[in-house]
N, C-alpha and C positions, 0 to 999 in steps of 0.2 A: 680291455681288448680280449683277454682270455675268456671272460664271462660271455662276451658277445660270440666268440668262437664256439663255445659249448652250446649256447642257446640256439645258434643258427645251424649247427651241424648235427647234433645228436638226434633231434626228433626226425628230421628228414632222413638221416642215415638209417635209423631203426625201421622207419616205415618202408623204405625201399628194400632193405634186406629181407624183412619178413614178407613183403609183397612179392619179391622175386622168388623166394623159396616156395610160397604157395602157388605162384604161377607156374613154376617149374614142375611141381607135382601134378598140377591139374591139366596142363596143356602140352606136356612134353610129347606124349604119344600121338596126340591129335594133330598138332601143327608142326611137329618135328623141329622144334626150336631149341632143343636141348643145348646145343653148342653155344648159341648166342646168349641164352638165359644163364647158363652156368658161368660164362665169361663175365656177364654183367654182375652177377652176385659176387664172384671172386673179386672183381674190381672194387665193388662197394666195401667189402671187408678190408681190402688194402687201404682204401681211403679212410675207413674208420680207425685203422691202426695208425695211420699218419696223423690223424687228428688227435688221437690219444698221446702220441709222442710229443706233440706240441704243447700238451697240457700237463707235463710231468712236474711242473713247479707248484701245482696245487698241493696244499697240505692235506694229507689223508687222515681222517678220523672217522669214528663210527657213524656220526650223523651224515657225513658226506657220502660214505659207502651206502647207507640206507637210502639216502636221497637219489643216488645214481641208480640203485636197483629199482626203486619205485618209478623213476623216470622211464626206464626201459620197459618196466611192466605195464605202465600206463600206455605207452606207445604201442606195445604188442596187442593189448586188449582193444585199444582204439582201432588198430588196423584190422583185427579180426571181426570187430563188431560194426563200427560205423563207416569205415573206409569204403567197403563195398557198397554200402547203402547210398553213399553220396553219388556214386556213378550209376548205380543200377536201379534205385527206387524211383527216381524221376522219370526215366523212360517207361517204366512199368505203368505209372498212373497217369501220365500225360497223354492226351489224344494225339494221334499221328500228325495232325496239322500243326500242332504247337510243340512237338517233341524236340525238334532241333533248336528252336528258340529257347525253350525251357532249359535244355542242357547247356546252351551257351550262357544264359544268365547264371545258372548254378556254378559253372566253372569260373565265371568272372567274380562272383561274390566269394567263392572259396578262396581264390588267390588274393583277393582284396583283404579278406579277413586274416589270411595268413601273413600278409605284409604288415597289417596293423599289429597283430600279436607279436611278431618278431621285432617290431620297433618299440613297443611299450614294455615288453617283459623285462629287458635289461634295466630300464629306468625304474620300473616298479620294484625289482629285486633290490636295487641300490637304495631305494627310498623306504620301503616298508618290509623288505626281507621276506621271510617265510610266509607272511600274510598274503603275499601274492597268490599263493596256491589255494588259499581259501576262496578267492574270487573264482578260480577255475572250478573248484569243488561245488560252489553254489550253482554255477552254470550247468554242470553235469547233473546235479540233483534236479534242477528245473527241467531238464530234458526228459526225465523219466515220465512224469505225468503227461507231458506234451506228446511224446511218442505214443503212450498207451491210449490216450483219449482222442487224438487227432489224426493218427496215421493208420489208414486202412491196412489190414494184413493182406499181403499178396503172395505168401508162400504157397507153392503148389498150384498157382493159377496160371493159365495161359493169358496172353495179352488180351484176347477177346473176353475171357472170363473176368478180368479185372474191370473191364468197362461196365459189367453188371452192377458193380458196387456203386457206381455213380449215376445209374439210369433211374433208379427209384427215387422220386422226389418226396415220398412220404416218410422216408427213414434216412438216417445219416449214413454216409458211406462206410464209416467205421463199423456200425452195427450190421449193415448189409454184408460187408466183407466177412464179418464173423459168422453170419448165417451160412454164407457160401462155403466158408472154410470148414464148418461142421458137416456140411453135406459132402464135401470132397473127402473128409476124414471118414465118413460113413460108407465110403465106397461108391458114391454117386459121381457121374461124369457131368459136369456143368459146362454147357457150351452156349454160345450166342450165335444165332443164324439170322441173316437178313434176307428178306424177299421183297421184290419190286412187283407191285400189282400190275397185271398185264394191261388193264384198261387205262391206267394213269401212271406213266413212268416217273412222275414226280413224287409219287407216294411210296415211301419205303417203310416196311413193317419189320420190326425186330421181334424175334421170338426167343424165349428162353427155354432151352431144352435140358431137362434133368433126367438122365438115364442111369440105370444101375447095372 
């Protein structure tokens, strides 16, 4: 029961606290949400303290302390690294006609995978112990080449510029995005404009404009 409580509470608690702090610093002045955000973060800290008080019967040793530190460190880096990508990267690369459907599928699979992990991790820890985390480490390592070779870079692009990475059929979107990224880093402004021919309204021509 205590193992399940830790497994279910700590990851979500850490994610929400760090996410709340980042949100407060980024959006406080813009949306004037300081009171509600600070109240939410405070409530989450109180919940974390209550969860900790329920787990005081655990035997403390050096391995347990290190494991707890690594757990929070992993959740922190995951929140700073991948958590924003889950919600922001999809809308950036999906065309407008499919954006809402894509985000819906992403959200569904995210919570489905979360449910599966929460169900199997306590059982796996009871059966194979620390080897459970080797499985997670293997998945994390597998994501590195997948992201590097298959995910187009979108940093610094407008939504229109992101479309350019997928328009050229002679080159992969990853390589095209890398070329566009180098252009923007060199001080060029890459934009996409659309024009409709006056004689035929069904013909639409897209132009790539690169200005310095």
